[in-house]
MDTraj code that builds the backbone (N, CA, C; nanometers):
import mdtraj as md
import numpy as np

residues = "MET ALA SER ILE ASN LYS ALA MET LEU ILE GLY TYR LEU GLY SER ASP PRO GLU PHE ARG GLN THR SER GLY GLY LEU MET THR ALA ASN VAL ASN ILE ALA THR SER SER ARG ARG LYS VAL ARG ASP GLY GLN TYR GLU GLU VAL THR GLU TRP HIS ARG LEU VAL PHE PHE ASP LYS LEU ALA GLU VAL VAL HIS ASP CYS CYS ARG LYS GLY SER MET ILE TYR VAL GLU GLY ARG LEU GLN THR ARG LYS TRP ARG ASP LYS ASP GLY ILE ASP ARG TRP SER THR GLU ILE VAL VAL GLN THR LEU GLN LEU LEU ASP ARG LYS SER SER ASN GLU GLN GLN ARG PRO ALA PRO PRO PRO PRO ASP THR ALA GLY ALA TYR GLY GLU GLU VAL PRO PHE".split()
xyz = np.array([
    [1.9239, 3.0475, 1.1763],
    [1.7824, 3.0453, 1.1064],
    [1.7596, 2.8670, 1.1516],
    [1.6736, 2.8519, 1.1052],
    [1.5903, 2.7413, 1.1669],
    [1.5996, 2.6566, 1.0457],
    [1.5531, 2.5072, 1.1071],
    [1.6540, 2.4323, 1.0123],
    [1.4367, 2.3704, 1.0226],
    [1.3902, 2.2538, 0.9461],
    [1.3101, 2.1660, 0.9551],
    [1.3371, 2.0337, 0.8868],
    [1.2203, 1.9270, 0.9582],
    [1.2738, 1.7487, 0.9757],
    [1.1262, 1.7386, 0.9713],
    [1.0789, 1.7346, 0.8139],
    [0.9111, 1.6947, 0.7932],
    [0.9261, 1.6242, 0.7235],
    [0.8421, 1.4180, 0.6690],
    [0.7643, 1.3541, 0.5905],
    [0.6778, 1.3849, 0.5542],
    [0.6105, 1.3630, 0.4455],
    [0.4411, 1.3248, 0.4449],
    [0.4034, 1.2611, 0.3949],
    [0.3782, 1.1224, 0.3829],
    [0.4186, 0.9773, 0.3520],
    [0.2124, 0.9953, 0.2946],
    [0.1800, 0.9654, 0.1969],
    [0.0524, 0.8087, 0.1641],
    [0.1303, 0.6203, 0.1288],
    [0.0947, 0.6094, 0.1946],
    [0.1137, 0.4528, 0.1287],
    [0.0509, 0.4376, 0.1742],
    [0.0339, 0.2274, 0.0981],
    [-0.0043, 0.0887, 0.2156],
    [0.1337, 0.0553, 0.3442],
    [0.0207, -0.0660, 0.3691],
    [0.1242, -0.0607, 0.5226],
    [0.1493, -0.1855, 0.3979],
    [0.2899, -0.2705, 0.3909],
    [0.3259, -0.4167, 0.3968],
    [0.3110, -0.5707, 0.4413],
    [0.2914, -0.5354, 0.5734],
    [0.3045, -0.6089, 0.6839],
    [0.2121, -0.5684, 0.8275],
    [0.1583, -0.6523, 0.8334],
    [0.1241, -0.5835, 0.9697],
    [0.2376, -0.5678, 1.0742],
    [0.2160, -0.4583, 1.1467],
    [0.2400, -0.3721, 1.2847],
    [0.3581, -0.4450, 1.3727],
    [0.5003, -0.4299, 1.4068],
    [0.4542, -0.4882, 1.5295],
    [0.4947, -0.4083, 1.5930],
    [0.4161, -0.4188, 1.7412],
    [0.4311, -0.4011, 1.9009],
    [0.5415, -0.4502, 1.9322],
    [0.5336, -0.2814, 1.9606],
    [0.6004, -0.3620, 2.2050],
    [0.5968, -0.2293, 2.2323],
    [0.6217, -0.2796, 2.3890],
    [0.5912, -0.1691, 2.4877],
    [0.8040, -0.1448, 2.5591],
    [0.7762, 0.0176, 2.5278],
    [0.9537, 0.0562, 2.6146],
    [0.9441, 0.0322, 2.7468],
    [1.0386, 0.0241, 2.7813],
    [1.0940, -0.0563, 2.9333],
    [0.9670, 0.0577, 3.0612],
    [0.9638, 0.2339, 3.0442],
    [0.8817, 0.2843, 3.0579],
    [0.7046, 0.2648, 3.0661],
    [0.6998, 0.1685, 2.9533],
    [0.4891, 0.1151, 2.9777],
    [0.4831, 0.1441, 2.8307],
    [0.5546, 0.2238, 2.7871],
    [0.4708, 0.3283, 2.6381],
    [0.4464, 0.2246, 2.5691],
    [0.3636, 0.2705, 2.4763],
    [0.2723, 0.1681, 2.3138],
    [0.4114, 0.2015, 2.2033],
    [0.4404, 0.1148, 2.1463],
    [0.5000, 0.1693, 2.0313],
    [0.4800, 0.0630, 1.9404],
    [0.3998, 0.1131, 1.8071],
    [0.4650, -0.0030, 1.6547],
    [0.5220, 0.0771, 1.5548],
    [0.5714, -0.0058, 1.5029],
    [0.6760, -0.0399, 1.3863],
    [0.6166, -0.0841, 1.2695],
    [0.5703, -0.0680, 1.0860],
    [0.5364, -0.0753, 1.0236],
    [0.6492, -0.0308, 0.8732],
    [0.6274, -0.0470, 0.7818],
    [0.6879, -0.0346, 0.7061],
    [0.5259, -0.0329, 0.5450],
    [0.5923, 0.1074, 0.5477],
    [0.4514, 0.1290, 0.4461],
    [0.5333, 0.1550, 0.2355],
    [0.4689, 0.1349, 0.2026],
    [0.5387, 0.1443, -0.0305],
    [0.4686, 0.3063, -0.0280],
    [0.5137, 0.3460, -0.0681],
    [0.4580, 0.5165, -0.1973],
    [0.5024, 0.4524, -0.3068],
    [0.4035, 0.4478, -0.4364],
    [0.5180, 0.4520, -0.5587],
    [0.4452, 0.5695, -0.6219],
    [0.5599, 0.5367, -0.8030],
    [0.5001, 0.6205, -0.8887],
    [0.5576, 0.6501, -1.0170],
    [0.5080, 0.6436, -1.0783],
    [0.5943, 0.6301, -1.2742],
    [0.6639, 0.6924, -1.2980],
    [0.7860, 0.6781, -1.4173],
    [0.8699, 0.7223, -1.4043],
    [0.9327, 0.6908, -1.5360],
    [0.9230, 0.7062, -1.6991],
    [0.9373, 0.7221, -1.8380],
    [1.0541, 0.6686, -1.8345],
    [1.0665, 0.5257, -1.9246],
    [1.1973, 0.4637, -1.8719],
    [1.1916, 0.5340, -2.0622],
    [1.3010, 0.4419, -2.0948],
    [1.3427, 0.5060, -2.2631],
    [1.3107, 0.4347, -2.3441],
    [1.1750, 0.3261, -2.4077],
    [1.0801, 0.3217, -2.5272],
    [0.9424, 0.3818, -2.5525],
    [0.9724, 0.4775, -2.3967],
    [0.8834, 0.6111, -2.3804],
    [0.7546, 0.5694, -2.2930],
    [0.7387, 0.3592, -2.2587],
    [0.6357, 0.3157, -2.1555],
    [0.7256, 0.3966, -2.0188],
    [0.6075, 0.3924, -1.9430],
    [0.5882, 0.3765, -1.8228],
    [0.5596, 0.2877, -1.6937],
    [0.7093, 0.3214, -1.6157],
    [0.7484, 0.2101, -1.5566],
    [0.6980, 0.2821, -1.3668],
    [0.6090, 0.1990, -1.2986],
    [0.5859, 0.1893, -1.1460],
    [0.7660, 0.1928, -1.1109],
    [0.7257, 0.2723, -1.0141],
    [0.8712, 0.2328, -0.8624],
    [0.8298, 0.2573, -0.7440],
    [0.8256, 0.1178, -0.6369],
    [0.7904, 0.1462, -0.5516],
    [0.9129, 0.1456, -0.4443],
    [0.9541, 0.3083, -0.3800],
    [0.9689, 0.2730, -0.2147],
    [0.9178, 0.3020, -0.0783],
    [0.9924, 0.2629, -0.0308],
    [0.9741, 0.1352, 0.1340],
    [0.9872, 0.2319, 0.2639],
    [0.8838, 0.2657, 0.3603],
    [0.9445, 0.3880, 0.4024],
    [0.9334, 0.2573, 0.5727],
    [1.0362, 0.3198, 0.7020],
    [0.9973, 0.3023, 0.8219],
    [0.9478, 0.3578, 0.9454],
    [0.8025, 0.2940, 0.9983],
    [0.7489, 0.3674, 1.0726],
    [0.7156, 0.3959, 1.1885],
    [0.7064, 0.4593, 1.3556],
    [0.7613, 0.4290, 1.4195],
    [0.6590, 0.5125, 1.5061],
    [0.5190, 0.5047, 1.5500],
    [0.4755, 0.5053, 1.6038],
    [0.4312, 0.5814, 1.7738],
    [0.4189, 0.6351, 1.8386],
    [0.3827, 0.5677, 2.0404],
    [0.3313, 0.6326, 2.1159],
    [0.2813, 0.5349, 2.1874],
    [0.2018, 0.5911, 2.2763],
    [0.0321, 0.6210, 2.2128],
    [-0.0410, 0.6961, 2.1859],
    [-0.2048, 0.6182, 2.1539],
    [-0.1705, 0.6776, 2.0166],
    [-0.0914, 0.7142, 1.9266],
    [-0.1825, 0.6884, 1.8057],
    [-0.0807, 0.5699, 1.7747],
    [0.0320, 0.4510, 1.7919],
    [0.0769, 0.3094, 1.8359],
    [-0.1151, 0.2584, 1.8359],
    [-0.1429, 0.2756, 1.9198],
    [-0.3049, 0.2765, 1.9837],
    [-0.3871, 0.2222, 1.8778],
    [-0.4069, 0.3167, 1.8505],
    [-0.4891, 0.2798, 1.7008],
    [-0.4267, 0.2342, 1.5699],
    [-0.2722, 0.3089, 1.6042],
    [-0.2545, 0.1386, 1.4978],
    [-0.2901, -0.0350, 1.5332],
    [-0.2487, -0.0175, 1.6076],
    [-0.3487, -0.1374, 1.7162],
    [-0.4674, -0.1751, 1.7073],
    [-0.4865, -0.0722, 1.6959],
    [-0.7285, -0.0909, 1.6872],
    [-0.7414, -0.0907, 1.5222],
    [-0.6508, 0.0073, 1.4555],
    [-0.7574, 0.0041, 1.3020],
    [-0.6707, -0.0325, 1.2218],
    [-0.5872, -0.1025, 1.2090],
    [-0.4567, -0.0503, 1.0972],
    [-0.4014, -0.3035, 1.0170],
    [-0.4497, -0.2681, 0.9267],
    [-0.4126, -0.3888, 0.8494],
    [-0.3063, -0.4002, 0.7857],
    [-0.2129, -0.5305, 0.7452],
    [-0.1472, -0.5251, 0.5939],
    [-0.2186, -0.4356, 0.4993],
    [-0.2461, -0.4136, 0.4393],
    [-0.2428, -0.3270, 0.2948],
    [-0.3519, -0.2004, 0.3394],
    [-0.3721, -0.1397, 0.4394],
    [-0.4577, -0.0502, 0.4865],
    [-0.3418, 0.1007, 0.4630],
    [-0.4617, 0.1536, 0.3557],
    [-0.3417, 0.3052, 0.3133],
    [-0.3589, 0.3985, 0.4527],
    [-0.2616, 0.4669, 0.4830],
    [-0.3027, 0.6060, 0.5088],
    [-0.2013, 0.6926, 0.5293],
    [-0.2005, 0.8004, 0.5839],
    [-0.1513, 0.9108, 0.5529],
    [-0.0489, 0.9416, 0.6938],
    [0.0851, 0.9799, 0.6497],
    [0.1244, 1.0261, 0.8065],
    [0.2320, 1.1996, 0.7432],
    [0.2257, 1.2149, 0.9408],
    [0.3399, 1.3306, 0.8535],
    [0.3917, 1.2523, 1.0221],
    [0.5321, 1.2861, 0.9738],
    [0.6778, 1.2297, 1.1655],
    [0.7983, 1.3821, 1.0879],
    [0.9462, 1.3311, 1.1476],
    [0.9845, 1.3439, 1.1377],
    [1.1286, 1.1810, 1.1148],
    [1.2436, 1.2083, 0.9848],
    [1.2536, 1.2036, 1.0073],
    [1.4087, 1.1373, 1.1693],
    [1.4738, 0.9618, 1.1156],
    [1.5463, 0.9980, 1.2814],
    [1.5877, 0.8867, 1.1889],
    [1.7484, 0.8581, 1.2489],
    [1.8321, 0.8114, 1.1151],
    [1.8816, 0.7551, 1.3172],
    [1.9746, 0.6526, 1.2994],
    [1.9106, 0.5400, 1.4290],
    [2.0981, 0.4334, 1.3364],
    [2.1510, 0.4640, 1.4649],
    [2.3047, 0.3305, 1.5030],
    [2.3190, 0.2209, 1.5319],
    [2.3050, 0.1452, 1.4811],
    [2.3175, -0.0015, 1.5967],
    [2.3442, -0.1281, 1.5613],
    [2.4014, -0.1879, 1.5871],
    [2.5202, -0.2990, 1.5526],
    [2.4082, -0.4247, 1.5946],
    [2.4132, -0.4866, 1.4723],
    [2.4066, -0.6211, 1.4100],
    [2.5172, -0.7322, 1.4901],
    [2.4397, -0.8586, 1.5219],
    [2.5221, -0.9458, 1.5760],
    [2.6326, -1.0530, 1.5226],
    [2.6994, -1.0177, 1.4367],
    [2.7709, -1.0047, 1.3992],
    [2.8396, -0.8608, 1.4221],
    [2.8376, -0.7918, 1.4770],
    [2.9138, -0.6843, 1.5971],
    [2.9403, -0.5764, 1.4591],
    [2.8766, -0.5525, 1.3021],
    [2.8988, -0.4247, 1.2272],
    [2.7385, -0.3803, 1.2493],
    [2.8606, -0.2870, 1.2695],
    [2.7303, -0.1012, 1.2360],
    [2.6744, -0.0949, 1.2023],
    [2.5402, -0.0350, 1.2052],
    [2.4733, -0.0905, 1.1022],
    [2.3869, 0.0558, 1.1373],
    [2.2875, 0.1548, 1.0455],
    [2.2013, 0.1874, 1.0516],
    [2.0344, 0.1916, 0.9815],
    [1.9720, 0.3086, 1.0473],
    [1.8241, 0.2394, 1.0221],
    [1.7621, 0.4297, 1.0220],
    [1.7290, 0.4533, 0.9091],
    [1.5930, 0.5518, 0.9163],
    [1.5117, 0.5547, 0.8931],
    [1.3854, 0.5882, 1.0337],
    [1.2989, 0.6230, 1.0116],
    [1.2016, 0.7143, 1.0184],
    [1.0519, 0.7002, 0.9838],
    [1.0028, 0.8033, 0.9941],
    [0.9351, 0.8076, 1.2048],
    [0.9215, 0.9186, 1.2411],
    [0.8638, 0.8859, 1.4242],
    [0.7333, 1.0164, 1.3936],
    [0.5978, 0.9271, 1.3716],
    [0.5182, 0.9650, 1.2606],
    [0.4282, 1.0525, 1.3606],
    [0.4036, 1.1650, 1.3893],
    [0.3542, 1.2532, 1.4839],
    [0.1558, 1.3006, 1.4450],
    [0.1477, 1.2653, 1.2724],
    [0.0475, 1.2851, 1.3294],
    [-0.0025, 1.1638, 1.2149],
    [-0.1460, 1.0478, 1.1866],
    [-0.1769, 0.9841, 1.1360],
    [-0.3117, 1.0396, 1.0708],
    [-0.3529, 0.9611, 0.9386],
    [-0.4603, 0.9186, 0.9677],
    [-0.5222, 0.8704, 0.8455],
    [-0.5898, 0.7588, 0.8607],
    [-0.6794, 0.6270, 0.8572],
    [-0.6947, 0.6868, 0.6801],
    [-0.6797, 0.6234, 0.5612],
    [-0.7414, 0.6114, 0.4467],
    [-0.8699, 0.5428, 0.3597],
    [-0.8924, 0.3836, 0.5021],
    [-0.9237, 0.3008, 0.3981],
    [-1.1315, 0.3446, 0.4664],
    [-1.1512, 0.2991, 0.3104],
    [-1.2710, 0.3519, 0.3649],
    [-1.3516, 0.2058, 0.4562],
    [-1.4462, 0.1486, 0.5189],
    [-1.5155, 0.0694, 0.5720],
    [-1.6166, 0.0102, 0.4620],
    [-1.5752, -0.1287, 0.5494],
    [-1.7175, -0.2757, 0.3889],
    [-1.8300, -0.2041, 0.4559],
    [-1.9534, -0.2124, 0.3661],
    [-2.0281, -0.2062, 0.3532],
    [-2.1648, -0.3059, 0.4425],
    [-2.0636, -0.3945, 0.5062],
    [-2.0990, -0.4533, 0.6511],
    [-2.0534, -0.4714, 0.7723],
    [-1.9449, -0.3684, 0.7382],
    [-1.9047, -0.2549, 0.8743],
    [-1.9344, -0.1534, 0.9468],
    [-1.9616, -0.1287, 1.0543],
    [-2.0138, 0.0360, 1.0979],
    [-1.9769, 0.0726, 1.0284],
    [-2.0815, 0.2073, 0.9400],
    [-1.9851, 0.2982, 0.8307],
    [-1.9527, 0.4512, 0.9700],
    [-1.8851, 0.4924, 0.9027],
    [-1.7713, 0.5796, 0.9942],
    [-1.7784, 0.6801, 0.8385],
    [-1.8031, 0.8624, 0.8641],
    [-1.8454, 0.9272, 0.7571],
    [-1.5999, 0.9506, 0.7134],
    [-1.6178, 0.9474, 0.5743],
    [-1.4527, 0.9305, 0.5492],
    [-1.4100, 1.0175, 0.5870],
    [-1.2407, 0.9843, 0.6001],
    [-1.1405, 1.1132, 0.6530],
    [-1.2140, 1.1878, 0.6185],
    [-1.1151, 1.3335, 0.6516],
    [-1.0862, 1.4346, 0.4866],
    [-0.9781, 1.4513, 0.4408],
    [-0.9336, 1.4790, 0.3198],
    [-0.8129, 1.4374, 0.2774],
    [-0.6654, 1.5394, 0.2746],
    [-0.5555, 1.4360, 0.3042],
    [-0.5078, 1.5043, 0.3808],
    [-0.4318, 1.6117, 0.3953],
    [-0.4871, 1.7260, 0.2683],
    [-0.3939, 1.8107, 0.2685],
    [-0.5339, 1.9251, 0.3994],
    [-0.5549, 1.9081, 0.4137],
    [-0.7429, 1.9457, 0.5517],
    [-0.6389, 1.8994, 0.6590],
    [-0.7721, 1.9775, 0.7262],
    [-0.7674, 1.9389, 0.8366],
    [-0.8635, 1.8670, 0.8989],
    [-0.8342, 1.7980, 1.0670],
    [-0.8244, 1.6556, 1.0757],
    [-0.8000, 1.5517, 1.1329],
    [-0.6567, 1.5316, 1.0161],
    [-0.4817, 1.4478, 1.0736],
    [-0.5522, 1.4359, 1.1985],
    [-0.5857, 1.3266, 1.2248],
    [-0.5061, 1.2735, 1.3786],
    [-0.3434, 1.3087, 1.4350],
    [-0.3455, 1.3612, 1.6083],
    [-0.2188, 1.3864, 1.6523],
    [-0.2814, 1.3089, 1.7532],
    [-0.1932, 1.4240, 1.8656],
    [-0.2004, 1.3257, 2.0323],
    [-0.3772, 1.3036, 2.0045],
    [-0.5222, 1.4253, 1.9587],
    [-0.5569, 1.4067, 2.0290],
    [-0.6380, 1.2861, 1.8564],
    [-0.6722, 1.1920, 1.9846],
    [-0.7062, 1.0761, 1.8564],
    [-0.8991, 1.1042, 1.8845],
    [-0.9590, 1.1038, 1.7307],
    [-1.1345, 1.1759, 1.7599],
    [-1.1767, 1.0432, 1.7254],
    [-1.1954, 0.9368, 1.8680],
    [-1.2785, 0.8487, 1.8428],
    [-1.3916, 0.8185, 1.9634],
])
top = md.Topology()
chain = top.add_chain()
for i, resn in enumerate(residues, 1):
    res = top.add_residue(resn, chain, resSeq=i)
    for name in ("N", "CA", "C"):
        top.add_atom(name, md.element.get_by_symbol(name[0]), res)
traj = md.Trajectory(xyz[None], top)
């Protein structure tokens, strides 16, 4: 039986992306995005619950993130979950789960003083950015 490892998120960047290059010269971008949902609490009121997700972009997608994404940008991503083990400065093993992004869609609209571009399609339609970025 085949298995599936896929995550889909719409959220806001919590900070400006961090950029690096691998030893092979491949550009990478790392960023955290926030997703929110509402849940009912005991007194019948609702509270907003925020989850943070670590994203990793490679190559052409990292270049798009470099050119187009800043703190507060709203994006849609699809990717696969990956857990990495690493050792901190005190020699303690740590684990980090992140989403390796394979599809990116920018959801921010340009302000009126910037060059106008058609709004991207909603996430559930064709046109999300994959390996080929239509710029």
